[in-house]
C-alpha positions in Angstrom: 67.6 88.8 -0.7 66.5 90.5 -3.9 63.2 89.7 -5.3 63.5 89.6 -9.3 60.5 90.9 -11.5 60.1 88.7 -14.5 58.1 89.2 -17.9 59.8 86.5 -19.4 57.9 83.3 -20.1 59.8 80.3 -18.4 57.0 78.0 -17.6 57.9 75.3 -20.2 61.6 75.5 -19.1 60.5 75.3 -15.5 58.5 72.2 -16.0 61.3 70.4 -18.0 63.7 71.3 -15.3 61.6 69.7 -12.5 61.3 66.5 -14.8 65.0 66.6 -15.4 65.6 66.4 -11.5 64.1 63.0 -11.6 66.8 61.8 -14.2 70.1 63.8 -13.5 71.7 65.0 -10.5 70.6 68.3 -9.9 68.6 68.1 -13.0 71.6 68.7 -15.3 74.6 67.1 -16.9 77.0 69.9 -16.1 76.8 71.7 -12.8 76.8 75.4 -13.9 73.9 74.7 -16.2 71.7 74.5 -13.1 71.5 78.2 -13.0 72.3 78.1 -9.0 74.1 81.3 -9.0 71.6 83.4 -11.2 67.9 83.7 -11.1 64.9 81.3 -12.2 65.2 78.0 -13.7 67.8 77.3 -16.5 66.7 77.7 -20.0 65.9 74.6 -22.1 67.0 75.5 -25.6 65.4 73.7 -28.5 67.1 75.4 -31.5 69.8 78.1 -32.7 70.4 79.8 -35.9 73.2 82.3 -36.4 74.0 84.2 -33.2 70.6 83.6 -31.6 68.8 80.6 -30.1 65.2 79.9 -29.0 64.1 78.1 -25.7 61.1 75.9 -25.1 59.0 78.9 -24.2 59.6 80.4 -27.7 62.1 83.1 -26.1 64.5 84.3 -28.8 67.9 85.3 -27.4 71.2 86.7 -28.6 73.6 84.0 -27.7 77.1 85.1 -25.9 77.8 81.7 -24.4 78.1 79.8 -27.8 77.9 76.5 -26.2 80.7 77.7 -23.7 83.0 78.7 -26.7 82.9 76.0 -29.4 80.4 78.0 -31.5 82.7 80.3 -33.2 80.7 80.2 -36.4 77.4 80.5 -34.7 74.5 78.2 -34.4 73.7 75.9 -36.9 76.4 76.5 -39.5 75.2 75.6 -42.9 78.7 74.0 -44.1 79.1 72.2 -40.9 75.6 71.0 -40.9 75.9 69.9 -44.6 79.1 67.8 -44.2 77.7 66.4 -40.6 74.6 65.3 -42.6 76.3 63.9 -45.5 78.7 61.6 -43.2 75.9 60.5 -40.9 74.4 59.0 -44.0 77.4 56.8 -44.3 77.4 55.8 -40.6 78.4 57.5 -37.2 81.2 55.5 -35.8 83.5 52.5 -37.0 86.1 52.1 -34.4 88.6 52.5 -37.3 90.6 55.2 -38.9 88.8 57.2 -41.6 89.9 59.6 -44.4 88.1 62.5 -42.6 90.6 62.0 -39.6 93.4 62.2 -42.0 91.8 65.4 -43.7 91.2 67.3 -40.3 94.9 66.4 -38.9 96.5 67.6 -42.3 94.5 70.8 -42.1 95.4 71.6 -38.5 99.1 70.5 -38.9 99.6 72.2 -42.0 98.3 75.6 -40.3 99.8 75.3 -36.7 103.5 75.8 -36.3 103.4 74.6 -32.6 102.5 71.0 -33.0 104.1 68.3 -35.4 101.9 65.3 -34.3 98.2 65.3 -32.7 96.1 62.7 -31.0 92.4 63.3 -31.1 90.1 62.4 -28.1 86.6 63.3 -27.1 86.8 66.2 -24.7 89.1 68.9 -23.5 89.1 67.2 -20.2 90.3 63.9 -21.8 93.1 66.0 -23.8 94.6 67.5 -20.5 94.5 64.1 -18.8 96.4 62.6 -21.6 98.8 65.4 -21.8 99.7 65.1 -18.1 100.3 61.4 -18.5 102.3 62.0 -21.7 104.5 64.4 -19.6 105.2 62.0 -16.8 105.9 59.3 -19.2 108.6 61.5 -21.0 110.3 63.0 -17.9 109.8 60.0 -15.7 108.6 62.3 -12.8 105.1 62.7 -11.2 104.3 66.0 -9.9 102.5 68.7 -11.6 102.4 72.5 -11.2 99.3 74.4 -11.9 98.1 78.0 -11.1 95.4 79.1 -8.7 92.6 80.4 -11.2 93.3 78.2 -14.1 90.8 75.2 -14.8 91.9 72.2 -16.6 88.8 70.0 -16.6 87.7 67.6 -14.1 91.0 65.7 -14.2 91.5 64.2 -10.5 94.8 65.6 -10.0 94.0 69.1 -11.2 90.6 69.5 -9.5 92.3 71.2 -6.7 92.9 74.4 -5.1 95.9 76.0 -3.0 96.2 75.1 0.7 97.1 77.4 3.3 100.3 78.7 2.1 101.1 80.7 -0.9 102.6 77.7 -2.7 101.2 74.3 -1.6 100.5 70.8 -2.4 96.9 70.7 -3.8 93.7 70.5 -1.7 90.9 68.6 -3.4 88.1 70.8 -4.6 85.8 67.7 -5.0 84.8 64.8 -3.0 85.8 61.5 -4.4 89.6 62.5 -5.0 92.3 60.8 -3.0 94.5 63.0 -0.9 97.4 61.3 -2.4 96.2 62.3 -6.1 95.6 65.9 -4.9 99.3 65.9 -3.4 100.8 65.3 -6.7 100.0 68.9 -7.7 101.6 71.9 -6.6 99.4 75.0 -6.7 101.3 78.6 -7.4 99.5 81.9 -7.7 99.4 83.3 -11.1 101.9 86.2 -12.1 104.4 85.2 -9.3 107.8 84.3 -11.0 109.8 84.4 -7.7 107.5 82.1 -5.9 107.4 79.6 -8.9 111.1 79.9 -9.2 111.5 78.8 -5.4 109.1 75.8 -6.1 111.1 74.7 -9.0 114.3 74.9 -7.0 112.8 72.7 -4.3 111.0 70.3 -6.3 112.4 70.0 -10.0 113.6 66.5 -9.4 109.9 65.4 -8.9 108.2 68.0 -11.2 107.1 66.6 -14.7 105.5 69.6 -16.1 103.9 73.0 -15.6 100.3 73.4 -16.8 98.8 76.7 -17.5 95.9 78.4 -19.5 98.0 81.1 -21.3 94.7 82.9 -21.5 92.9 81.9 -18.2 89.3 82.1 -19.1 87.5 80.0 -16.7 87.7 81.9 -13.5 87.2 85.4 -14.9 89.5 86.6 -17.8 92.8 86.8 -16.1 95.0 88.2 -18.9 98.6 87.6 -18.0 101.5 89.6 -19.3 103.6 88.0 -22.1 106.8 88.4 -20.0 105.2 86.1 -17.5 104.5 83.3 -20.1 107.9 83.7 -21.4 109.2 83.3 -17.8 107.4 79.8 -17.7 109.0 78.9 -20.8 112.6 79.6 -19.6 112.3 78.2 -16.2 110.9 75.1 -17.6 114.0 74.9 -20.0 116.1 75.9 -16.8 114.7 73.2 -14.5 114.1 70.3 -17.1 110.4 70.5 -16.8 107.7 70.5 -19.6 105.4 73.3 -20.4 101.9 72.6 -21.3 99.7 75.3 -22.7 96.1 74.4 -22.0 94.3 75.7 -25.0 91.0 74.2 -24.7 89.3 77.7 -24.5 92.0 79.8 -26.5 92.9 77.3 -29.2 91.5 78.4 -32.5 89.6 81.1 -30.8 92.4 83.6 -30.4 93.8 82.7 -33.8 94.3 79.5 -35.7 97.5 78.9 -33.7 95.9 79.9 -30.4 97.5 81.8 -27.5 100.9 80.1 -28.7 100.8 82.0 -32.0 99.5 85.2 -30.1 102.5 85.3 -27.9 105.0 83.6 -30.0 105.8 81.1 -27.2 106.5 77.6 -28.0 105.2 75.1 -25.3 106.2 71.3 -25.0 102.7 70.0 -25.0 99.3 71.8 -26.1 95.7 70.6 -25.3 92.6 71.8 -27.4 89.0 71.2 -27.5 85.8 73.2 -28.0 86.2 74.8 -31.4 88.0 72.0 -33.2 84.8 69.8 -32.9 82.5 72.3 -34.7 80.0 71.7 -31.9 80.6 68.1 -31.6 82.5 66.4 -28.7 86.2 66.7 -29.5 89.5 67.2 -27.8 93.2 67.1 -29.2 96.7 67.2 -27.7 99.8 67.6 -29.6 103.6 68.1 -29.5 106.8 67.7 -31.3 107.4 64.4 -33.2 109.8 63.2 -30.5 107.3 63.7 -27.6 104.3 62.4 -29.5 106.6 59.1 -30.2 106.1 58.1 -26.5 102.3 57.7 -27.2 101.0 54.1 -27.6 101.3 52.1 -30.2 104.8 53.7 -30.9 105.6 54.3 -27.2 104.8 53.1 -24.0 102.5 55.8 -22.8 98.8 54.2 -23.1 95.8 56.4 -24.3 92.8 55.2 -26.2 89.3 56.0 -26.9 86.2 54.1 -28.3 84.9 57.3 -30.3 88.2 59.2 -30.7 88.2 60.6 -34.3 84.7 59.4 -35.0 83.8 60.4 -38.6 80.8 62.7 -37.7 83.0 64.9 -35.3 85.8 64.8 -37.7 83.4 65.9 -40.3 82.1 68.7 -37.9 85.6 69.8 -37.3 86.8 69.8 -40.8 83.9 72.1 -41.9 84.5 74.4 -39.0 88.4 74.5 -39.4 88.2 75.4 -43.2 86.0 78.4 -42.7 88.5 79.7 -39.8 91.1 79.7 -42.5 89.5 82.4 -44.5 91.2 85.6 -45.2 90.9 88.2 -42.1 88.7 85.8 -40.4 90.3 86.4 -36.8 90.9 90.3 -37.6 87.1 90.7 -38.4 86.1 88.7 -35.2 88.4 90.9 -33.1 87.1 94.0 -34.5 83.7 93.2 -33.7 84.6 92.2 -30.1 86.2 95.6 -29.6 83.3 97.3 -31.2 81.0 95.7 -28.8 83.0 95.9 -25.6 84.0 99.7 -26.4 80.5 100.8 -26.9 79.5 99.3 -23.3 82.6 100.5 -21.8 82.0 104.0 -23.0 78.4 104.1 -21.7 79.8 102.7 -18.3 82.3 105.4 -18.0 79.9 108.1 -18.9 77.7 106.9 -16.1 80.5 106.5 -13.5 79.8 102.8 -13.2 82.4 100.6 -11.4 83.0 97.8 -14.3 85.3 96.9 -17.1 85.2 94.4 -20.0 88.6 92.8 -20.3 88.7 91.2 -23.7 91.2 89.5 -26.1 90.5 88.2 -29.6 86.7 87.2 -29.4 86.7 86.6 -25.6 85.3 89.3 -23.1 84.4 89.3 -19.5 82.1 91.4 -17.5 84.2 92.6 -14.3 82.6 94.8 -11.6 85.8 96.8 -11.0 88.0 99.4 -12.5 91.1 97.5 -11.4 93.0 95.0 -13.7 92.4 91.6 -12.6 95.2 88.9 -13.1 94.7 86.6 -10.1 91.7 84.8 -9.1 91.8 86.1 -5.4 91.4 89.7 -6.7 87.7 88.9 -7.8 85.5 90.2 -5.0 82.9 87.6 -4.4 80.5 90.2 -3.7 80.6 91.2 -7.4 78.6 88.1 -8.1 75.5 89.8 -6.9 75.9 92.5 -9.4 76.2 89.7 -12.0 73.2 87.9 -10.8 71.2 91.1 -11.5 72.8 91.8 -14.7 72.1 88.3 -16.0 68.4 88.3 -15.0 68.1 91.8 -16.6 69.6 90.5 -19.8 67.5 87.7 -20.1 64.3 89.9 -19.8 65.7 91.6 -22.8 66.7 88.9 -24.9 70.4 88.4 -24.4 72.0 85.4 -22.9 75.3 85.2 -21.1 76.7 81.8 -19.3 75.0 81.8 -16.0 78.0 82.6 -13.9 79.8 85.7 -13.2 83.2 83.9 -13.5 82.5 82.8 -16.9 83.5 84.6 -20.0 81.4 85.5 -22.9 82.2 84.9 -26.7 81.6 86.7 -30.1 80.9 84.5 -33.0 81.2 85.3 -36.9 77.5 85.1 -36.8 77.3 88.2 -34.7 76.5 91.1 -37.0 77.0 94.8 -36.1 73.2 95.1 -35.8 73.2 92.0 -33.5 75.9 93.7 -31.4 74.2 97.3 -31.3 71.2 95.6 -29.8 72.9 93.5 -27.3 75.1 96.6 -26.5 71.9 98.8 -25.9 70.3 96.1 -23.9 73.5 95.5 -21.9 73.7 99.3 -21.1 69.9 99.4 -20.1 70.8 96.1 -17.7 73.6 98.1 -16.2 71.3 100.9 -15.2 69.4 98.4 -13.1 72.4 96.9 -11.8 73.6 100.3 -10.5 70.4 101.8 -9.6 
C-alpha cells in the first residue's frame, strides 16, 4: 500500500472529522465526502471566493468540484449573495406561492424550448423520482429502462445495477431496497441499440419510460454519439415509451438548454438540479403542457414538497440564471475548458503518459487511458489507484478535485486564465508523480 508524504496541514479537518463521526454515519452527510477512495481525512471548508475555497486549516485551493457542479459562477457570487440576503430579510419560507417563483419559472421557460411547464422540487433525486412517477401516470405502465453507468440519484427503483445478463432486471446496489422495486427496472448497456431494441420488443407493453443521462457524468464522462441519443428518441416513438433526459448535471451547464439543446433532441420529460439553485437545494422537472397536466392539482399524479420553490432558493436561482444569459457566457466557459484540458493533454502526450481529458462544455474528466470510454465497464478499476495518487498530489499543491476518480470536474466562470495556468502547471507536476 502506497505511503503518502504530506506537507499539507490537515490537523483541524482531521479533528473535525473525528468529531463528526459521533453525529453522522461515517462522519458525513453524503458518502463520497468521506474521502474513502483517496488519502487522508476530508477537508472541512469554511469559506469560498471565486474559484477558490479555504479549509479549516487555512489551506487555499483552486476548486474544480464546484459543489459537485452547481457553482457555475464560482463561490460567493456577488449578485446571488445580494439577492439571497435581501430575500432572507423578508423571510425564509412561507409554504405559499411567491413572486420570485413566478419570475424564475418565466425566465427558464422563456429561454428553454424543451419544456413548456415545470415544477420546482428540492433536489435532483426528487426531480427524477417525480419524473418517473409522472411517466408511469401518463402511460399506465410501470417498468423503467435505465443504462448501466448512468446515475439518477438515490431513487429506490433506480439505485440498481445489471444482473448477470446483458440486459437484465435490476439488482439493488443498496441495502433497504426491496427486490420487487429493483425488478421494476431493466438495465441495458450504453451504446447498444440492438440490445435496447430487443428489450423494447419484449417488454414495451410494460415499459413506461427510458431514462438516460444524455451526457453521462456520474461514472466517468461517458460521452455518447448523437446518433445513439437520436436512436433512443426514435425507439421511444416506435414503441410508445416516454423518453426522460436526466439533466441534473448537464442542464444549464452545457448551455441554457442543456444537452437537449446541444444535441437538438426533444425528450418527453426533463429533470434538472444543481445549477438552477445557485448553490441552494433546488430541483426541477418539466415537459409539455399536455404531460404536465397529469400533475396534481390539475391531474391525478400526486407530488408535493414543504420547501419546494421557497423564496431563498428561488432568489439564488433567479440571480444565477440571469447571469447565464449574458452574451457568449457558454462560449467563453467552453473556451476556458478547452484551453485548460489542451494544456494538460499536450504535456501528457509529450511525456507519453497514458491518460486523456475527455470534456464537453465546462465538464472534464481525468481518464487514465488513451482509449475512448463510452461505457462504465470500460473503466479499469486499477486506474483508481492512479487517481488516488493524483488527488493527493494535487491537494499538496493547492488544487481540489472531487474525491473519486469516477467523478468529473467543472470549470466555472470565476476561473481566470491565470488560475487555469496555475492549476494546469500543478496538474502536470502531479502527473509526473503518478507516472514516476
